[in-house]
C-alpha positions, 0 to 999 in steps of 0.5 A, spaced: 283 025 542 285 023 548 289 029 549 283 033 548 279 030 553 284 030 558 284 038 557 277 039 558 277 035 564 282 039 567 278 045 565 272 043 568 276 041 575 279 048 575 272 051 574 269 047 580 275 050 584 274 057 582 266 056 584 268 053 590 272 059 592 267 064 590 262 061 595 267 061 600 269 069 600 261 070 599 260 066 605 266 070 609 263 077 607 256 075 609 259 072 616 263 079 617 256 083 615 253 079 620 258 080 626 259 088 625 254 092 628 252 099 624 257 103 629 263 099 627 261 099 620 261 106 620 267 107 624 271 102 619 268 107 613 271 113 616 277 110 617 278 108 610 276 115 608 281 119 613 286 114 610 285 116 603 285 124 605 292 123 609 295 119 603 292 125 598 295 130 603 302 127 603 302 126 595 299 134 595 305 136 599 310 132 596 308 135 589 308 142 592 315 141 595 317 139 588 314 145 584 316 150 589 323 147 589 323 147 581 321 154 581 326 156 586 332 152 582 330 156 575 329 163 579 335 167 577 333 173 581 334 175 589 329 172 593 323 176 596 325 179 603 332 182 602 334 189 603 341 192 602 343 198 606 335 198 607 334 198 600 329 193 597 333 188 592 327 183 592 326 179 585 332 183 582 338 180 578 344 181 581 346 186 576 340 190 577 340 190 584 348 193 584 345 198 579 340 201 584 345 200 590 350 204 586 345 210 584 342 210 591 348 210 595 352 215 591 346 220 593 347 218 600 354 219 601 357 226 602 363 229 598 367 230 604 366 229 612 369 233 617 374 231 622 374 234 629 379 235 635 377 240 640 377 246 636 381 244 631 377 242 624 379 239 617 375 236 612 377 229 608 375 228 601 371 221 600 372 221 593 380 222 593 380 217 598 376 212 593 371 211 599 365 207 597 360 201 599 362 194 596 355 193 593 358 187 588 360 183 594 353 185 598 349 183 592 353 177 591 351 175 598 344 177 597 343 172 591 346 166 595 341 167 600 336 161 599 342 157 594 347 156 599 345 149 602 341 143 600 334 143 598 331 143 605 335 148 607 334 153 601 327 152 601 327 154 609 331 160 608 326 162 602 320 161 607 323 165 613 325 171 608 317 172 607 316 173 614 322 176 617 326 181 612 333 180 612 338 187 611 345 186 609 350 191 611 355 192 605 362 193 607 366 200 606 372 200 601 377 205 601 384 207 599 387 204 605 394 207 604 392 214 602 387 215 608 393 212 613 398 217 610 393 223 610 391 221 618 399 221 619 400 227 616 394 230 620 398 229 626 402 235 625 397 239 624 393 238 631 394 244 635 397 240 641 401 235 637 407 232 639 414 235 637 420 231 636 427 233 638 431 235 633 438 239 631 441 244 626 448 247 626 448 255 626 455 259 626 459 253 628 454 251 634 450 245 634 443 247 637 439 241 639 431 243 641 428 239 646 421 235 644 415 236 647 409 231 649 403 232 645 398 228 641 398 224 635 392 221 631 390 214 633 390 212 625 387 205 626 382 208 631 380 214 627 379 209 621 374 205 624 370 212 627 370 214 619 368 207 617 362 207 622 360 215 620 360 213 613 356 206 615 351 210 619 350 215 614 351 220 620 357 224 616 352 229 613 350 232 620 356 230 625 363 231 624 367 225 626 371 225 632 379 224 631 381 219 636 388 221 639 393 218 643 398 222 647 405 221 645 412 223 649 418 225 644 424 221 643 429 222 648 435 226 645 440 221 643 447 225 643 451 219 641 447 218 635 447 226 633 455 225 634 455 219 629 451 223 624 455 230 624 462 228 626 467 227 620 473 228 617 474 233 612 474 231 604 478 235 599 474 236 592 476 232 586 473 229 579 476 225 574 474 226 566 475 218 564 470 216 567 467 222 569 466 223 576 465 228 581 467 228 589 465 234 592 469 237 598 466 236 605 468 240 611 470 236 617 466 237 624 467 235 631 465 237 638 469 242 641 468 238 648 468 230 649 462 226 648 462 224 655 461 232 657 456 233 652 452 227 655 453 230 662 451 237 659 444 234 656 443 230 662 444 235 667 438 239 666 431 240 662 432 245 657 428 247 651 435 248 647 442 246 648 448 249 645 454 245 643 460 248 640 463 245 634 470 245 631 469 245 623 475 243 619 475 245 612 478 241 607 484 244 603 480 244 596 473 245 596 468 244 591 467 251 589 474 251 587 473 246 582 469 250 578 463 249 573 467 243 570 464 239 576 457 241 575 457 242 567 449 242 566 443 245 568 438 240 570 432 245 572 430 252 574 424 255 577 423 262 580 417 265 584 416 272 585 415 276 592 414 283 594 421 286 595 418 292 599 415 287 605 422 287 608 421 282 614 418 277 609 424 278 604 429 277 609 426 271 611 427 268 604 434 271 603 436 267 610 433 261 608 436 261 601 443 263 603 443 256 607 441 252 601 445 255 596 451 251 594 449 245 597 451 239 594 447 232 594 451 226 593 448 220 589 443 216 593 443 222 599 437 225 601 436 232 602 432 235 608 430 242 608 429 243 616 436 240 617 440 245 612 436 251 614 435 250 621 430 252 626 427 259 625 430 263 631 431 270 632 438 269 634 439 266 626 436 273 624 429 271 622 423 276 622 416 276 624 412 275 618 405 273 616 403 265 617 397 261 617 395 258 624 388 254 625 386 258 619 388 265 621 393 269 618 398 272 624 405 274 625 410 268 626 417 268 626 420 266 619 414 267 616 414 266 608 420 261 608 415 256 605 416 260 598 423 258 598 421 250 600 415 251 594 420 254 589 425 248 591 420 243 590 418 245 583 425 245 581 427 238 584 421 236 580 423 239 573 430 235 575 426 229 575 429 227 582 425 223 587 421 226 592 421 223 599 417 228 604 412 233 602 406 236 605 401 242 602 399 248 605 392 249 609 391 254 603 393 255 596 399 260 596 399 266 592 406 264 589 405 257 586 398 254 583 395 248 587 399 242 588 405 245 586 407 248 594 410 245 599 410 247 607 415 246 612 414 246 620 421 245 624 420 239 628 414 237 625 414 237 617 420 237 613 421 237 605 426 232 603 428 229 596 433 224 594 438 224 589 436 218 585 441 220 579 448 217 577 452 224 579 452 229 584 448 235 584 449 242 586 443 247 589 444 254 587 439 259 590 438 267 589 433 271 592 433 278 590 429 284 586 423 280 588 425 274 585 426 267 588 430 262 584 433 255 584 438 252 579 440 245 580 446 243 576 449 236 575 451 232 569 446 230 564 445 222 563 442 218 557 436 216 560 434 223 562 427 226 560 423 232 559 419 234 565 412 237 565 408 238 571 400 238 570 396 241 576 389 242 576 383 243 581 379 237 581 373 239 585 370 244 590 366 244 596 363 249 601 369 249 605 375 246 601 378 246 594 381 239 591 387 238 586 392 234 583 398 234 580 402 229 575 409 229 573 409 228 565 416 225 562 417 226 555 422 223 550 423 225 543 417 229 544 413 223 546 410 221 553 413 215 556 410 216 563 405 220 567 406 219 575 401 222 580 405 227 585 399 228 590 392 229 591 391 235 596 386 238 600 386 246 601 381 250 605 378 256 602 379 263 605 
């Protein structure tokens, strides 16, 4: 009972205290109302409302920021305001953007561009050079805009793109190795190209021809000019100026020439077990001393220097060995010519005789220009039609490229390694496109390497309207049947494009297919 009374007593005391505090608060409020003027009360109310509005505004901004950030994080398309090469890709997925770019840019990219140097012009196939815009990297870059920073940076980028459009220029991709080779080969076609000094042997004489200063293609600078033309899409209407640089020919190195041609005679021989052929080689030396030859070259500037040679014949030549030395026919190829065109036929026979009987040892490289030599009047060559800057004119030695082309095909069928070959400006009449090889003494050569295990012998006949090459040697276990596939790949208003492949078969099954060349010819 006592505990209950104590509890009631405590509750009464607590109620009295709360009543007293309530009265005190009421008194304070009345005192405040009595001390504030009406203006101050109004200002107090305005401040309260302003504070409330600020709080609401900040909360709204934070809410909008959160919604905006969430939306962008869930967006899987390129943001608005982005173009690639002037093509709008806003709100597209990267794959859709790439598809649109590939479709539209392909129509804007020309099939070929014209390269120009003075009056000289040629064309370059962009498809053969694998030229294209790198749309994959461009769309990837476009997609990363607004995604590659923190949330504040990303949102700022997105908003900026709404007001300031962004245009991305895609990189240009191409087959650098093939484009460089085409431009390097182009140097020899320039009408003012540099000609290197060279030499050949004619009738026991070493004939050295001086080079002459000229221009060569500045490959890297021309590549940049081509890229800029493609990038600006001006290649449709304006030719690309070939960037050239002046170059002096190398000085005649008579000591190096002496080391290359001076040798002792070697008798031909062969063994049966194991079978090996060792062809004969003529010995050769200057009839004058090396110092006299140096003084002769340095004495005055000439277009041609003639140094007499001393030829030392071996006791046993390769021909003396007979057919046992080269028992197997590895390949043969023939072309037809007009026998009644005496000048041209004469040139073919002269070049063929130079090559006939040539033995190429394993690992050795055959050079057409070194074996055949310069095409001069003294060597017996006649005037016959050749092409100069797209026009047919008479030129000394005209027609000998038929011998080059015939040999080229025989070399391919023998599965030998081609190390240097250039196509004509126009498709010749005697072989199909991409089956030809042209030579220009001092500028363009045809070369191949004997990549077989045994020596080979070249046999050439030119008679009765047929030029023919046979290559003899010894067959190997890994030999394959060789076929050549060549065909046109396209045409433009001025050019013809073609490709050639070497197909290797064993037991009737294709074991390899190798690209021989991709070529561009002018139309007649």
